[in-house]
C-alpha positions in Angstrom: -46.8 -61.1 193.4 -48.2 -57.3 193.3 -46.3 -54.6 194.9 -48.1 -51.4 194.8 -50.2 -51.8 191.2 -46.8 -53.3 189.7 -47.0 -57.4 188.7 -43.7 -58.6 190.4 -42.5 -62.3 189.3 -39.4 -63.6 188.8 -38.7 -67.1 186.6 -36.2 -69.4 186.1 -34.4 -72.4 187.0 -32.9 -74.7 190.3 -30.3 -78.0 189.9 -27.4 -78.7 191.8 -23.9 -79.0 190.5 -21.7 -81.1 190.0 -20.2 -80.4 193.4 -23.4 -80.5 195.5 -24.7 -77.2 194.9 -27.9 -76.0 193.9 -28.0 -73.4 190.7 -30.2 -71.4 189.6 -30.4 -70.1 185.8 -33.2 -67.6 184.0 -36.3 -69.8 182.5 -36.6 -67.2 179.9 -34.1 -64.4 179.3 -35.0 -61.2 179.6 -37.4 -61.9 182.4 -36.5 -61.2 186.0 -37.4 -57.4 186.1 -35.9 -53.9 185.4 -33.4 -55.6 183.3 -31.7 -56.5 187.3 -30.4 -60.3 187.7 -31.4 -60.9 191.6 -29.3 -63.5 193.5 -32.1 -65.3 195.4 -30.1 -68.6 195.5 -27.0 -67.2 197.0 -26.2 -68.6 200.6 -28.2 -67.6 203.2 -26.6 -64.5 204.8 -30.2 -62.8 206.3 -33.8 -64.6 206.0 -36.6 -63.0 205.5 -37.7 -60.3 202.5 -35.4 -58.4 200.2 -35.8 -54.4 198.7 -35.3 -53.8 195.3 -33.9 -50.3 194.3 -35.2 -49.2 190.8 -37.3 -46.8 189.6 -39.7 -48.2 192.3 -38.8 -49.1 195.4 -40.4 -53.0 196.0 -39.9 -55.7 198.9 -39.7 -59.5 196.9 -40.7 -61.6 200.1 -39.7 -65.7 199.8 -40.9 -68.2 200.5 -39.5 -71.3 202.9 -38.5 -73.7 200.5 -38.8 -76.7 203.2 -36.5 -78.9 202.3 -34.1 -80.2 204.2 -30.3 -78.7 203.8 -32.0 -76.6 201.4 -32.1 -73.3 203.9 -28.0 -74.2 203.8 -27.6 -72.7 199.5 -31.2 -71.4 198.7 -32.6 -67.9 200.7 -35.9 -69.2 199.9 -38.2 -69.5 196.7 -40.6 -65.8 195.7 -43.5 -66.0 195.7 -45.0 -65.6 192.6 -42.3 -67.3 191.5 -42.0 -70.6 188.6 -38.9 -72.2 189.1 -37.9 -75.2 186.6 -36.2 -78.4 188.9 -34.5 -80.9 185.7 -32.1 -83.4 186.1 -31.5 -86.8 185.0 -33.9 -89.5 185.6 -33.0 -91.0 189.2 -31.6 -88.3 190.6 -34.5 -87.0 192.8 -36.3 -84.2 191.4 -39.6 -85.9 192.3 -38.5 -86.2 195.8 -37.7 -82.7 195.9 -40.2 -81.9 194.7 -42.6 -83.2 196.7 -41.1 -82.2 200.1 -41.2 -79.1 198.3 -45.5 -79.2 199.3 -45.8 -82.0 202.1 -43.3 -79.5 204.5 -45.0 -76.9 203.4 -47.9 -77.8 204.5 -47.0 -79.5 207.6 -44.5 -76.4 208.8 -45.9 -73.8 207.1 -49.8 -74.4 206.4 -49.5 -73.8 202.7 -52.4 -75.9 200.2 -50.6 -77.4 197.9 -51.2 -79.1 194.4 -49.6 -81.7 192.7 -50.3 -82.2 188.9 -49.2 -85.4 187.5 -49.5 -87.2 184.1 -47.8 -90.4 185.4 -48.9 -92.5 188.2 -51.6 -92.5 189.9 -52.4 -91.1 193.6 -52.5 -95.0 195.2 -49.2 -95.4 193.4 -47.4 -91.9 194.5 -48.6 -92.0 198.3 -47.4 -95.1 199.0 -43.6 -94.2 197.4 -44.2 -91.1 199.9 -44.5 -92.7 202.6 -41.1 -94.2 202.1 -39.8 -91.3 202.7 -41.7 -90.7 206.3 -44.2 -88.7 203.9 -48.1 -89.2 204.1 -49.7 -86.8 202.2 -52.9 -89.2 202.7 -53.2 -87.3 206.0 -52.7 -83.9 204.7 -55.3 -84.2 201.8 -58.1 -84.9 205.1 -56.5 -81.6 206.2 -57.0 -79.7 202.8 -53.9 -78.8 203.1 -53.3 -81.0 199.7 -54.7 -82.0 196.5 -53.2 -84.5 193.6 -54.2 -84.0 190.3 -53.9 -86.8 187.8 -53.8 -85.9 184.4 -52.9 -89.0 182.4 -55.1 -88.6 179.4 -56.6 -85.4 179.5 -53.3 -83.4 176.8 -56.1 -84.9 174.0 -57.9 -82.3 174.8 -55.5 -79.8 174.0 -53.6 -77.0 176.3 -57.1 -74.8 177.1 -58.3 -78.4 178.5 -55.6 -78.4 180.7 -55.3 -75.7 182.0 -59.4 -74.9 183.1 -58.6 -78.4 184.9 -55.4 -76.7 186.8 -56.2 -73.0 187.2 -59.7 -75.0 188.8 -58.3 -77.3 191.6 -55.4 -74.6 192.1 -58.9 -71.7 192.5 -60.9 -74.2 194.6 -58.2 -75.0 197.9 -55.8 -71.6 197.0 -53.3 -72.9 196.2 -49.6 -71.2 197.8 -47.2 -74.4 195.8 -48.0 -76.3 192.7 -45.4 -78.8 191.1 -46.3 -80.2 188.0 -45.0 -83.2 187.1 -42.7 -84.5 184.9 -43.8 -80.9 182.4 -41.7 -82.8 179.9 -45.2 -84.4 179.3 -46.7 -81.2 178.4 -43.9 -79.5 176.7 -44.5 -82.6 173.5 -48.2 -81.2 173.5 -47.3 -77.6 172.1 -47.2 -76.8 168.4 -44.7 -75.8 169.0 -42.5 -72.6 171.1 -44.9 -69.9 171.0 -48.0 -72.0 172.3 -45.5 -73.0 174.9 -44.6 -69.5 176.2 -48.1 -69.0 175.9 -49.1 -71.6 178.5 -46.4 -70.5 180.6 -47.7 -66.9 180.8 -50.9 -67.6 182.0 -49.8 -70.4 184.5 -47.8 -67.3 185.3 -50.2 -64.6 185.4 -53.5 -66.7 186.7 -52.1 -68.8 189.5 -49.1 -68.7 189.4 -48.8 -64.0 190.3 -52.9 -64.2 191.4 -52.2 -66.5 193.9 -49.0 -65.4 195.2 -48.3 -69.3 194.4 -44.6 -71.1 194.1 -44.9 -73.0 191.0 -42.0 -76.2 190.4 -41.9 -77.5 186.8 -40.0 -80.9 187.0 -38.2 -81.2 183.9 -36.4 -84.9 182.6 -32.7 -84.4 180.9 -31.6 -86.3 178.5 -28.1 -88.3 179.2 -26.5 -85.8 176.7 -27.1 -83.2 179.3 -29.8 -81.0 177.2 -33.3 -81.1 179.0 -36.2 -83.5 176.8 -39.0 -81.6 175.9 
């Protein structure tokens, strides 16, 4: 997101605590603007945008999450942000991310892109119909695209990025999900390459399109995130 010539982006992760609350943490240390901590996930006291006071005044615009019940604990996701959704297998990460896309398209008209490195489109559509989400209809309306990339990692990270960039640009995506991001992280040579990928994703898709991207990560039984 660009405000007065300045690029503003918030990177973080959201997860559920043992008490059932959604928590947030920085994805990259020191990535929050101006060295400040912005509690964008506190219980709602008011809706709308938030004005950040610093060397320059900026307005942080929030996107409605759309997941039922999230409005009780989340103010929303800042437009132009990169969010990590992580948890153990079977905790509902994919359903949460899919609902974010489905409700965003249905209620707010936000085009959504789902990037998958696992199941095919037909299986995904059939599974989500069980939750009352008709992605085929959204696809016909031009509000949703399913990008299946099960073997693209063989072409390297650059080829992967180009596929995602082209798909996001073609539909002017406002919501993006990469599931599971853990699969991509295993293809990186080191942490430097991983950070370069995230920076490119952030600047070329998230920041430029004012998009919100959810990166779904598996968490191992030990509590550490896979990949």
